[in-house]
N, CA, C and O of each residue as an XYZ file, in Angstrom:
444
protein
N     -35.418     84.403    -72.762
C     -34.357     84.298    -73.511
C     -33.656     82.855    -73.763
O     -33.460     82.266    -72.700
N     -33.315     82.284    -74.689
C     -32.896     80.900    -74.795
C     -31.375     80.964    -75.004
O     -30.739     82.017    -75.053
N     -30.867     79.754    -75.119
C     -29.334     79.572    -75.016
C     -29.067     80.109    -76.625
O     -29.969     80.328    -77.433
N     -27.788     80.245    -76.849
C     -27.297     80.504    -78.052
C     -27.149     79.425    -78.864
O     -26.614     78.406    -78.427
N     -27.629     79.513    -80.221
C     -27.487     78.334    -81.024
C     -26.124     77.922    -81.284
O     -25.304     78.840    -81.257
N     -25.668     76.712    -81.539
C     -24.293     76.243    -81.652
C     -23.856     76.864    -82.832
O     -22.658     77.118    -82.711
N     -24.339     77.256    -84.027
C     -23.804     77.707    -84.905
C     -23.380     79.185    -84.841
O     -22.644     79.693    -85.688
N     -23.891     79.847    -83.781
C     -23.734     81.469    -83.648
C     -22.833     81.623    -82.277
O     -22.646     82.726    -81.765
N     -22.324     80.468    -81.766
C     -21.379     80.586    -80.453
C     -20.110     81.034    -80.885
O     -19.543     80.761    -81.943
N     -19.686     81.816    -79.868
C     -18.164     82.497    -80.246
C     -17.264     81.283    -79.861
O     -17.714     80.330    -79.225
N     -16.007     81.364    -80.267
C     -15.008     80.390    -80.194
C     -14.215     80.789    -78.886
O     -14.259     81.959    -78.505
N     -13.573     79.948    -78.270
C     -12.893     80.106    -76.979
C     -14.039     79.923    -75.839
O     -15.211     79.626    -76.066
N     -13.509     80.142    -74.683
C     -14.311     80.076    -73.417
C     -15.128     81.315    -73.032
O     -14.596     82.401    -72.799
N     -16.365     81.110    -72.982
C     -17.237     82.557    -72.858
C     -18.197     82.158    -71.983
O     -18.537     80.978    -71.892
N     -18.717     83.129    -71.260
C     -19.940     82.888    -70.317
C     -20.946     83.698    -70.847
O     -20.759     84.911    -70.945
N     -22.101     83.120    -71.240
C     -23.270     83.893    -71.560
C     -24.323     83.811    -70.511
O     -24.726     82.769    -69.995
N     -24.768     85.151    -70.224
C     -25.744     85.305    -69.183
C     -27.129     85.264    -69.695
O     -27.515     86.048    -70.562
N     -27.914     84.312    -69.142
C     -29.153     84.104    -69.519
C     -30.180     84.752    -68.491
O     -31.208     85.189    -69.008
N     -30.070     84.864    -67.282
C     -30.788     85.598    -66.354
C     -29.915     85.968    -65.194
O     -28.710     85.787    -65.372
N     -30.294     86.447    -64.056
C     -29.482     86.883    -63.024
C     -28.756     85.941    -62.390
O     -27.771     86.267    -61.727
N     -29.180     84.570    -62.522
C     -28.486     83.655    -61.640
C     -27.987     82.396    -62.338
O     -27.361     81.497    -61.777
N     -28.348     82.434    -63.684
C     -27.994     81.153    -64.518
C     -26.742     81.411    -65.489
O     -26.909     82.290    -66.334
N     -25.748     80.875    -65.469
C     -24.642     81.041    -66.212
C     -24.425     79.605    -66.907
O     -24.647     78.573    -66.272
N     -24.020     79.590    -68.124
C     -23.580     78.527    -69.039
C     -22.196     78.799    -69.737
O     -21.989     79.765    -70.471
N     -21.371     77.933    -69.452
C     -20.023     77.997    -70.122
C     -19.988     77.324    -71.491
O     -20.531     76.228    -71.634
N     -19.414     77.893    -72.433
C     -19.117     77.446    -73.692
C     -17.751     77.225    -73.950
O     -16.935     78.144    -73.877
N     -17.393     75.880    -74.294
C     -16.085     75.565    -74.424
C     -15.778     75.550    -75.842
O     -16.677     75.663    -76.675
N     -14.451     75.405    -76.191
C     -13.938     75.438    -77.558
C     -14.828     74.529    -78.497
O     -15.233     73.439    -78.093
N     -15.108     74.984    -79.699
C     -15.946     74.094    -80.779
C     -17.466     74.379    -80.522
O     -18.296     73.855    -81.265
N     -17.869     75.222    -79.458
C     -19.179     75.468    -79.448
C     -20.030     74.500    -78.503
O     -21.246     74.691    -78.474
N     -19.521     73.547    -77.782
C     -20.005     72.450    -77.047
C     -20.340     73.197    -75.603
O     -19.498     73.896    -75.038
N     -21.476     73.001    -75.152
C     -22.077     73.577    -73.824
C     -21.394     72.536    -72.773
O     -21.571     71.318    -72.785
N     -20.626     73.220    -71.916
C     -19.992     72.316    -70.913
C     -20.781     72.949    -69.425
O     -20.888     74.134    -69.110
N     -21.184     71.945    -68.798
C     -21.918     72.216    -67.597
C     -20.917     72.531    -66.579
O     -19.709     72.331    -66.711
N     -21.546     73.082    -65.458
C     -20.426     73.293    -64.227
C     -20.110     72.014    -63.549
O     -20.869     71.045    -63.551
N     -18.919     72.058    -62.953
C     -18.415     70.806    -62.356
C     -19.274     70.010    -61.193
O     -19.156     68.827    -60.873
N     -20.165     70.992    -60.658
C     -20.932     70.364    -59.493
C     -22.060     69.461    -60.246
O     -22.619     68.590    -59.577
N     -22.378     69.619    -61.474
C     -23.510     68.867    -62.147
C     -22.715     67.693    -62.891
O     -23.402     66.836    -63.447
N     -21.338     67.589    -62.944
C     -20.810     66.636    -63.470
C     -20.111     65.576    -62.575
O     -20.005     65.833    -61.375
N     -19.580     64.296    -63.107
C     -18.847     63.413    -62.141
C     -17.721     63.940    -61.360
O     -17.477     63.608    -60.201
N     -16.937     64.922    -62.177
C     -15.736     65.404    -61.583
C     -15.792     66.253    -60.273
O     -14.862     66.427    -59.486
N     -17.058     66.745    -60.191
C     -17.268     67.622    -59.136
C     -18.050     66.953    -57.919
O     -18.304     67.574    -56.887
N     -18.377     65.735    -58.123
C     -18.960     64.884    -56.961
C     -17.980     64.069    -56.335
O     -17.035     63.582    -56.956
N     -18.212     63.883    -54.926
C     -17.558     63.060    -54.341
C     -17.964     61.675    -54.471
O     -19.179     61.480    -54.451
N     -17.195     60.664    -54.600
C     -17.731     59.351    -54.784
C     -18.368     58.706    -53.551
O     -19.111     57.726    -53.606
N     -17.981     59.396    -52.346
C     -18.677     58.966    -51.104
C     -20.090     59.708    -50.782
O     -20.789     59.388    -49.820
N     -20.369     60.571    -51.553
C     -21.453     61.354    -51.428
C     -21.314     62.708    -51.378
O     -20.331     63.043    -50.717
N     -22.040     63.747    -51.910
C     -21.972     65.138    -51.797
C     -21.103     65.785    -52.869
O     -20.907     65.158    -53.910
N     -20.605     66.906    -52.706
C     -19.675     67.370    -53.749
C     -18.188     67.489    -53.230
O     -17.936     67.550    -52.027
N     -17.308     67.515    -54.124
C     -15.844     67.604    -53.546
C     -15.577     68.891    -53.420
O     -16.538     69.660    -53.380
N     -14.228     69.418    -53.329
C     -13.905     70.728    -53.366
C     -14.141     71.497    -54.800
O     -14.441     72.686    -54.910
N     -13.974     70.711    -55.706
C     -13.972     71.245    -57.224
C     -15.410     71.558    -57.314
O     -15.713     72.704    -57.645
N     -16.300     70.732    -57.074
C     -17.772     70.840    -57.212
C     -18.237     72.005    -56.262
O     -19.131     72.753    -56.657
N     -17.772     72.152    -55.257
C     -18.061     73.313    -54.215
C     -17.756     74.665    -54.846
O     -18.560     75.597    -54.811
N     -16.553     74.733    -55.428
C     -16.083     75.909    -56.054
C     -16.788     76.212    -57.331
O     -17.000     77.397    -57.586
N     -17.161     75.335    -58.126
C     -17.925     75.752    -59.392
C     -19.439     76.058    -58.916
O     -20.211     76.720    -59.609
N     -19.745     75.568    -57.798
C     -21.284     75.964    -57.273
C     -21.221     77.351    -56.878
O     -22.162     78.101    -57.138
N     -20.083     77.797    -56.207
C     -19.829     79.041    -55.646
C     -19.740     80.181    -56.749
O     -20.165     81.328    -56.607
N     -19.187     79.725    -57.739
C     -19.171     80.669    -59.142
C     -20.605     80.891    -59.557
O     -20.818     81.923    -60.194
N     -21.581     80.126    -59.311
C     -22.902     80.397    -59.595
C     -23.938     80.913    -58.629
O     -25.160     80.993    -58.754
N     -23.061     81.276    -57.534
C     -23.874     82.021    -56.479
C     -24.366     81.208    -55.225
O     -25.030     81.677    -54.300
N     -23.963     80.016    -55.339
C     -24.419     79.164    -54.165
C     -23.371     79.183    -53.103
O     -22.209     79.406    -53.443
N     -23.695     78.953    -51.739
C     -22.754     79.125    -50.733
C     -22.721     77.562    -50.132
O     -23.433     77.260    -49.174
N     -21.981     76.757    -50.669
C     -22.003     75.378    -49.866
C     -20.860     75.188    -49.175
O     -19.777     75.570    -49.617
N     -20.988     74.611    -48.083
C     -19.840     74.332    -47.223
C     -19.521     72.765    -47.256
O     -20.365     72.030    -47.770
N     -18.300     72.197    -46.714
C     -18.183     70.982    -46.621
C     -19.017     70.190    -45.595
O     -19.604     70.833    -44.725
N     -19.113     68.914    -45.624
C     -19.954     68.194    -44.560
C     -19.158     68.395    -43.204
O     -17.937     68.512    -43.101
N     -20.164     68.414    -42.110
C     -19.863     68.610    -40.770
C     -20.127     67.248    -40.088
O     -21.110     67.195    -39.350
N     -19.386     66.167    -40.240
C     -19.912     64.893    -39.612
C     -19.523     64.976    -38.102
O     -19.989     64.090    -37.386
N     -18.956     65.655    -37.689
C     -18.545     65.785    -36.226
C     -19.651     66.402    -35.205
O     -19.618     66.339    -33.976
N     -20.509     66.934    -35.917
C     -21.756     67.215    -35.074
C     -21.943     68.844    -34.987
O     -21.042     69.595    -35.362
N     -23.247     69.352    -34.435
C     -23.337     70.630    -34.577
C     -24.572     70.995    -35.035
O     -25.308     70.108    -35.468
N     -25.013     72.364    -35.019
C     -26.216     72.597    -35.413
C     -26.481     72.576    -37.023
O     -27.603     72.367    -37.483
N     -25.544     72.770    -37.680
C     -25.482     72.428    -39.150
C     -25.864     71.051    -39.667
O     -26.633     70.794    -40.593
N     -25.158     70.185    -38.867
C     -25.354     68.736    -39.114
C     -26.704     68.399    -38.722
O     -27.323     67.689    -39.515
N     -27.312     68.777    -37.617
C     -28.537     68.369    -37.188
C     -29.638     68.878    -38.057
O     -30.644     68.188    -38.226
N     -29.492     70.149    -38.665
C     -30.396     70.748    -39.592
C     -30.350     70.054    -40.958
O     -31.389     69.884    -41.595
N     -29.227     69.676    -41.387
C     -29.066     68.785    -42.747
C     -29.587     67.541    -42.672
O     -30.220     67.072    -43.618
N     -29.357     66.799    -41.418
C     -29.966     65.490    -41.270
C     -31.333     65.389    -41.154
O     -31.931     64.372    -41.505
N     -31.948     66.476    -40.635
C     -33.483     66.572    -40.451
C     -34.079     66.706    -41.712
O     -35.071     66.036    -42.001
N     -33.488     67.638    -42.623
C     -33.898     68.025    -43.880
C     -33.782     66.629    -44.873
O     -34.769     66.211    -45.478
N     -32.635     66.065    -44.944
C     -32.425     65.061    -45.655
C     -33.151     63.926    -45.402
O     -33.544     63.326    -46.402
N     -33.437     63.466    -44.309
C     -34.168     62.306    -44.024
C     -35.671     62.733    -44.415
O     -36.353     61.855    -44.944
N     -36.154     63.786    -44.241
C     -37.354     64.296    -44.941
C     -37.508     63.994    -46.364
O     -38.493     63.379    -46.774
N     -36.591     64.394    -47.115
C     -36.325     64.378    -48.550
C     -36.397     62.888    -48.884
O     -37.172     62.476    -49.746
N     -35.632     62.131    -48.235
C     -35.546     60.756    -48.614
C     -36.861     59.974    -48.425
O     -37.237     59.000    -49.078
N     -37.464     60.571    -47.436
C     -38.775     59.950    -47.058
C     -39.930     60.182    -48.229
O     -40.752     59.342    -48.594
N     -39.793     61.417    -48.679
C     -40.790     62.177    -49.565
C     -40.504     61.981    -51.018
O     -41.326     61.555    -51.829
N     -39.099     62.375    -51.321
C     -38.963     62.657    -52.715
C     -38.158     61.742    -53.498
O     -37.782     61.999    -54.642
N     -37.796     60.265    -52.638
C     -37.005     59.388    -53.616
C     -38.027     58.165    -53.664
O     -38.935     57.989    -52.852
N     -37.737     57.380    -54.715
C     -38.290     56.165    -55.009
C     -38.098     54.986    -54.061
O     -37.133     55.034    -53.299
N     -38.823     54.051    -54.032
C     -38.660     52.784    -53.315
C     -37.046     52.266    -53.512
O     -36.365     51.901    -52.553
N     -36.672     52.287    -54.573
C     -35.413     51.842    -55.113
C     -34.267     52.589    -54.704
O     -33.277     51.948    -54.351
N     -34.232     53.895    -54.690
C     -33.243     54.677    -54.176
C     -33.181     54.636    -52.745
O     -32.087     54.583    -52.182
N     -34.490     54.662    -51.968
C     -34.383     54.482    -50.660
C     -33.537     53.336    -50.032
O     -32.876     53.441    -48.999
N     -33.653     52.249    -50.794
C     -33.006     51.144    -50.330
C     -31.473     50.945    -50.665
O     -30.640     50.307    -50.021
N     -31.308     51.698    -51.911
C     -29.995     51.373    -52.470
C     -28.753     52.253    -51.661
O     -28.778     53.476    -51.530
N     -27.834     51.493    -51.231
C     -26.800     52.071    -50.562
C     -25.773     53.025    -51.474
O     -25.039     53.868    -50.959
N     -25.827     52.794    -52.723
C     -25.113     53.579    -53.564
C     -25.983     54.912    -54.155
O     -25.460     55.648    -54.992
N     -27.118     55.115    -53.735
C     -27.848     56.399    -54.216
C     -27.164     57.543    -53.555
O     -26.666     57.483    -52.431
N     -27.173     58.572    -54.314
C     -26.469     59.900    -53.784
C     -27.095     60.358    -52.320
O     -26.387     60.713    -51.377
N     -28.412     60.296    -52.291
C     -29.062     60.710    -51.029
C     -28.306     59.870    -49.820
O     -27.761     60.463    -48.889
N     -28.327     58.553    -49.920
C     -27.676     57.623    -48.936
C     -26.184     57.738    -48.589
O     -25.740     57.541    -47.458
N     -25.368     58.115    -49.786
C     -24.188     58.495    -49.460
C     -23.997     59.591    -48.693
O     -23.225     59.589    -47.734
N     -24.740     60.682    -49.087
C     -24.564     61.914    -48.423
C     -24.992     61.876    -46.847
O     -24.441     62.551    -45.977
N     -26.022     61.009    -46.642
C     -26.494     60.801    -45.243
C     -25.318     60.171    -44.386
O     -25.077     60.474    -43.217
N     -24.546     59.144    -45.236
C     -23.512     58.571    -44.334
C     -22.297     59.501    -44.142
O     -21.670     59.527    -43.083
N     -21.977     60.300    -45.262
C     -20.904     61.311    -45.237
C     -21.222     62.084    -43.927
O     -20.357     62.212    -43.061
N     -22.381     62.562    -43.801
C     -22.704     63.481    -42.575
C     -22.863     62.667    -41.372
O     -22.923     63.275    -40.304
N     -22.942     61.373    -41.367
C     -23.072     60.420    -40.078
C     -24.388     60.829    -39.588
O     -24.467     61.143    -38.400
N     -25.528     60.876    -40.389
C     -26.972     60.865    -40.032
C     -27.501     59.487    -39.557
O     -28.682     59.356    -39.235
């Protein structure tokens, strides 16, 4: 199933279900509005998501918690995963860039 064509979208804010986990919100005028966790307003400028971003992700079935920089099992697990992602999935430019999302999140978690 695909998304609804803009000419056939209902007015007002509606949620159209495409499958069991994927929701898309339609704003006034038929423009597709992505969830806050995918937009700038849901991202923390210091890395990761802010409360609004975590709330919008929770509406989509994700269970995200705030960073745990003080330590603990969650922090250790996060740092181990993200260091591996940084080494394997990012380009040379992003690895060295202090303003890349991955480096910001590693700083926020004090990895």
